[in-house]
C-alpha positions as CSV (number, residue, x, y, z in Angstrom):
1,X,39.8,23.5,-47.3
2,X,41.7,23.3,-44.0
3,X,41.9,20.2,-41.8
4,X,42.4,20.8,-38.1
5,X,42.9,18.2,-35.3
6,X,43.6,18.5,-31.6
7,X,46.8,16.5,-31.1
8,X,46.5,16.6,-27.3
9,X,44.9,18.6,-24.5
10,X,45.6,17.6,-21.0
11,X,46.1,19.0,-17.5
12,X,48.6,17.8,-15.0
13,X,49.6,19.2,-11.6
14,X,47.6,22.4,-12.3
15,X,49.3,22.9,-15.7
16,X,47.5,22.8,-19.0
17,X,49.0,21.6,-22.3
18,X,47.4,22.0,-25.7
19,X,48.7,21.1,-29.2
20,X,46.8,21.1,-32.5
21,X,47.7,20.4,-36.1
22,X,46.3,21.9,-39.3
23,X,46.8,21.1,-43.0
24,X,46.2,23.8,-45.5
25,X,47.1,23.6,-49.2
26,X,49.4,20.7,-48.5
27,X,51.4,22.4,-45.7
28,X,51.4,21.3,-42.1
29,X,51.4,23.7,-39.1
30,X,51.5,22.5,-35.5
31,X,50.6,25.0,-32.7
32,X,51.0,24.5,-29.0
33,X,50.1,26.5,-25.9
34,X,51.1,25.6,-22.3
35,X,49.8,27.3,-19.2
36,X,52.0,26.7,-16.2
37,X,51.0,29.0,-13.3
38,X,53.8,30.3,-11.2
39,X,56.5,30.1,-13.9
40,X,57.7,33.4,-15.2
41,X,59.8,33.9,-18.4
42,X,60.2,36.2,-21.3
43,X,56.9,35.4,-23.0
44,X,54.6,35.9,-20.1
45,X,53.8,34.7,-16.6
46,X,53.1,31.0,-16.9
47,X,52.3,30.9,-20.6
48,X,54.2,29.6,-23.6
49,X,53.1,29.3,-27.2
50,X,55.1,27.7,-29.9
51,X,54.8,26.3,-33.5
52,X,56.2,24.0,-36.1
53,X,55.7,24.7,-39.8
54,X,56.4,22.3,-42.7
55,X,56.4,23.4,-46.3
56,X,54.6,21.2,-48.9
57,X,57.7,19.1,-49.7
58,X,58.5,18.3,-46.0
59,X,54.8,17.7,-45.2
60,X,54.9,15.0,-48.0
61,X,58.1,13.6,-46.4
62,X,56.2,13.3,-43.1
63,X,53.3,11.5,-44.8
64,X,55.8,9.0,-46.3
65,X,57.7,8.6,-43.0
66,X,54.5,7.8,-41.2
67,X,53.3,5.7,-44.1
68,X,49.8,7.2,-43.8
69,X,47.0,8.8,-45.7
70,X,45.9,10.7,-42.5
71,X,48.9,12.7,-41.3
72,X,47.1,14.5,-38.5
73,X,45.8,11.3,-37.0
74,X,49.2,9.7,-37.3
75,X,50.8,12.6,-35.5
76,X,48.1,12.4,-32.7
77,X,48.9,8.7,-32.3
78,X,52.6,9.4,-32.2
79,X,52.1,11.9,-29.4
80,X,49.8,9.5,-27.5
81,X,48.1,12.3,-25.6
82,X,51.2,13.7,-24.0
83,X,54.0,16.1,-24.8
84,X,56.7,14.4,-27.0
85,X,58.2,17.3,-28.9
86,X,61.8,16.1,-28.4
87,X,60.9,12.7,-29.8
88,X,59.0,14.3,-32.7
89,X,61.9,16.5,-33.6
90,X,64.3,13.5,-33.5
91,X,61.9,11.6,-35.8
92,X,61.9,14.4,-38.3
93,X,65.7,14.7,-38.2
94,X,66.0,10.9,-38.7
95,X,63.9,11.1,-41.9
96,X,65.5,14.3,-43.3
97,X,62.4,16.4,-42.6
98,X,63.0,20.1,-42.2
99,X,60.7,22.5,-40.4
100,X,60.5,26.0,-39.1
101,X,59.9,26.3,-35.4
102,X,59.7,29.1,-32.9
103,X,57.9,30.7,-29.9
104,X,55.1,33.2,-30.0
105,X,55.5,36.2,-27.8
106,X,52.1,36.3,-26.1
107,X,52.7,39.9,-24.9
108,X,53.6,41.4,-28.2
109,X,52.0,38.9,-30.6
110,X,55.1,38.2,-32.8
111,X,57.1,35.1,-33.5
112,X,60.6,34.6,-32.3
113,X,62.6,32.0,-34.3
114,X,65.8,31.0,-32.6
């Protein structure tokens, strides 16, 4: 069984930001999509998609760091309805939590991992 939760979805100044989390077999994946009209970059005109992936061990570390039984809800509360990726990444580093992250090329459909 897979648990999925919308972490945030909001619009501001004509831009739309979406971020969701899913737990599957003990592993956490966070996926985001931003639509920012008028901005052009390598991944498409005004669109950006990105992800964070945590293996089972680091998902368990997140559960312990948040001191929770409901990880997705705790992450939603952490974000508070807005984009806080820098703070989330810092939280992970402070707790020794490793993750894979990257961008999704919306034109070609592949992941770029810096």
